[in-house]
C-alpha positions, 0 to 999 in steps of 0.5 A: 518473489526475491530481488535475486529473481530478476534478471542481471542488470545491464551496464550501461555506457554513458551514451544517452538513452535513445527515448524507446529506452526510457521505460526499459531504464526506468523498470532496470532502475526499479530492478536495481532498487529492488535487489539493493533493499531487504526481504522478499517482495510480495508485489512490484509493479512498474507503470509507464504513461503517467510513471507509477512503481509500487513496491510491496514487501512480504510482511514476515520478511521485513525487518523488526523497526523498519518505517519508524518503530516495533511493528505489530502484524495486521490483517492480511500481511500488513505490517503497521507501526506499533507507535502509529496504531494508536489504541488497541485494536479489539478481537473483531476487527481489523484495521486498514493502515495507510500504506504511504503519507499523503492526504486521504480521500473517502470519495473519488472526487468531492461531489461524489458519494463516499467509497464506504461508510460505517456499516458497509458490507466489502468484499476483496478487492474494493477500494475503500478510499484513495491516499494521495501522494505526489499526485499519484492516486493510490487506492486502498483497498479491502483484502478480505470481506468485511464490515466497516466499523468505524472510519478513522480518517477525515477526508483530505486529511494528511495521514502518515505510513501505518495510521489507522485509517479504518476498521472493518469486521470480517465476514466468513465468505459463503462457501 
C-alpha cells in the first residue's frame, strides 16, 4: 500500500471538531503523516480505544541509512541497522530485532511463564515477547516457524530499535 492510495484529506475549518470526529481526525492525521513519508507501506493500523498507531514500511523501499546507519536485511522483510546487529548472524538462524525503542519483557506479567524459551518451537504469528513503549505493549511475533536458539535480551531490559532480541532457526513446515 502506498501513501498515495489513501483518499484525500478533507480540509478542516478553524472550528473545533465535535467529539464524534476525534477518531476521524486522528485517522486523517495518520494518513497525512503516511503520505509525507517516503516508501511503500506494509501495514498501517489505527485504533481508537486506548489509542494506538502502528506503521510498518516495506523493507525493500526503506531508504538506506534510515534508522541511524547502513541497513542489513533481516528475515521476513525486517531491516536492522548494521551497527545494532552486533556480531554476524550464522547462516542457519534469523535475528528477531526490536521494532522500536522500549522495555523488553519475556512474559505477559512478572509471575507468568515466558512466552518462549531456548529450544521452543514457534509458529508464525506466535508471540515471542513484548516491547513496552509509552505505556503501550507491542507484541513481538514470529514471522516464520522456527526453534528459539538464543534469547539475547533480558526481562525488563531497555532495548534499542533494531537490537537483536533473539535468534530463531527456521523450520520447514510440513506441506
